[in-house]
C-alpha positions as CSV (number, residue, x, y, z in Angstrom):
1,X,-0.2,-0.1,0.1
2,X,1.1,3.3,-1.1
3,X,1.3,6.1,1.6
4,X,-1.3,7.8,0.3
5,X,-4.0,4.3,0.1
6,X,-3.4,4.5,3.7
7,X,-3.7,8.4,5.0
8,X,-7.1,6.8,2.5
9,X,-8.4,4.1,4.1
10,X,-6.9,6.2,7.6
11,X,-9.5,9.3,6.8
12,X,-12.2,5.8,6.0
13,X,-12.0,4.9,9.3
14,X,-11.9,8.2,11.2
15,X,-15.3,9.0,9.1
16,X,-17.5,6.8,10.7
17,X,-16.4,8.8,13.8
18,X,-18.6,11.4,14.2
19,X,-18.6,12.3,17.9
20,X,-14.2,13.9,18.5
21,X,-14.9,10.9,22.3
22,X,-15.0,8.3,19.8
23,X,-12.3,10.0,17.2
24,X,-10.2,9.8,20.7
25,X,-10.9,7.0,22.1
26,X,-9.7,5.3,19.3
27,X,-6.4,7.0,19.1
28,X,-5.8,5.6,22.7
29,X,-7.0,2.7,21.2
30,X,-4.7,2.6,18.1
31,X,-1.2,3.5,20.5
32,X,-2.1,0.4,21.9
33,X,-1.4,-1.0,19.3
34,X,2.7,-0.2,19.0
35,X,5.2,-2.1,20.2
36,X,6.8,-2.4,23.5
37,X,9.2,-0.1,22.6
38,X,12.7,-1.2,24.7
39,X,14.1,0.6,27.7
40,X,17.8,0.4,25.5
41,X,15.8,2.5,22.7
42,X,15.1,5.4,25.4
43,X,17.3,7.4,25.7
44,X,18.0,11.0,24.4
45,X,19.2,10.8,21.5
46,X,15.3,9.3,20.8
47,X,13.4,11.6,22.6
48,X,11.6,13.9,20.6
49,X,12.4,17.7,22.1
50,X,8.9,19.9,21.8
51,X,7.1,17.6,23.0
52,X,4.9,18.1,26.3
53,X,4.8,14.5,26.3
54,X,7.5,12.1,26.5
55,X,8.1,10.6,23.4
56,X,10.9,8.6,21.9
57,X,11.2,7.2,18.2
58,X,14.3,5.3,17.0
59,X,14.5,4.4,13.7
60,X,16.9,2.2,11.5
61,X,17.8,1.1,8.4
62,X,16.1,-2.1,7.0
63,X,17.8,-4.0,3.9
64,X,15.5,-3.8,1.1
65,X,16.5,0.5,2.0
66,X,13.4,1.1,3.4
67,X,13.4,2.8,7.1
68,X,11.8,1.1,10.4
69,X,10.8,2.5,13.1
70,X,9.8,1.4,17.4
71,X,7.8,4.7,18.9
72,X,6.4,4.8,22.0
73,X,5.3,7.2,24.3
74,X,4.4,8.2,28.1
75,X,1.1,10.0,26.8
76,X,-1.7,7.3,25.2
77,X,-3.9,10.1,23.4
78,X,0.2,10.5,21.9
79,X,0.9,7.1,21.4
80,X,-2.1,7.1,19.5
81,X,-0.9,9.6,16.8
82,X,2.4,8.5,17.0
83,X,0.8,5.1,15.7
84,X,-0.2,7.0,13.6
85,X,2.5,8.2,12.0
86,X,4.3,4.8,12.0
87,X,0.8,3.2,10.0
88,X,2.1,6.0,6.8
89,X,5.5,6.1,7.5
90,X,7.2,3.2,8.3
91,X,9.4,0.9,6.2
92,X,9.0,3.1,3.5
93,X,12.2,4.8,1.5
94,X,13.8,7.7,2.3
95,X,12.1,9.8,-0.7
96,X,8.7,8.1,0.1
97,X,9.2,9.6,3.8
98,X,10.6,12.8,2.6
99,X,8.2,13.3,-0.3
100,X,5.0,12.7,1.8
101,X,2.8,15.5,2.1
102,X,1.3,13.9,5.2
103,X,-2.7,15.4,4.9
104,X,-5.0,12.5,6.9
105,X,-4.0,15.3,9.7
106,X,-6.7,17.7,8.3
107,X,-8.5,15.3,6.5
108,X,-9.9,13.4,10.5
109,X,-9.2,16.9,12.1
110,X,-6.6,15.7,14.3
111,X,-5.6,19.0,13.5
112,X,-8.1,21.8,15.5
113,X,-8.3,19.5,18.0
114,X,-5.6,19.0,20.0
115,X,-4.1,21.4,21.6
116,X,-1.3,24.1,20.4
117,X,1.4,21.9,22.9
118,X,-0.1,18.4,21.2
119,X,0.8,20.1,18.0
120,X,3.5,21.5,17.9
121,X,4.8,17.1,19.5
122,X,2.9,16.1,16.4
123,X,5.0,18.8,13.8
124,X,8.4,17.7,16.2
125,X,7.5,14.0,15.7
126,X,7.1,14.9,11.7
127,X,10.7,16.8,11.8
128,X,13.0,14.1,13.0
129,X,11.3,11.3,10.9
130,X,12.3,13.5,7.9
131,X,15.1,13.8,9.8
132,X,16.3,10.2,10.1
133,X,14.6,10.2,6.0
134,X,17.8,12.4,5.3
135,X,20.4,10.8,7.0
136,X,19.9,7.1,5.5
137,X,19.7,8.5,2.8
138,X,22.6,10.4,2.7
139,X,24.0,7.5,4.0
140,X,22.5,5.1,1.4
141,X,25.1,7.6,-1.2
142,X,27.6,7.1,0.0
């Protein structure tokens, strides 16, 4: 599935949830699907700066050149938001990640229902994922 197909799938899932309490509950459920991040990965290098909650994202390169992310958060809603990002961007090539227009965030109404600090945290998470993509792309070119 492409990044846009995955985003469209997420949008379809959220369209069935008209009440924001149901959407928040669904986001929390998605967070519970993330595998536990090993404690050894919860390092200052993997900690996302600019988030109100503690969020860790680690990355490694798969043999096929795609990037595998692992992530966790100590806040339920944020963990769900991270799970959505992982669903869209995990195991993609650096070029796919860097070229992605993450339109699902606006389409599901997430941006307008996040506090300013959580919204800043979302931007910081996406920025870190992009930083990993740039780094792995540069490594692949050397």
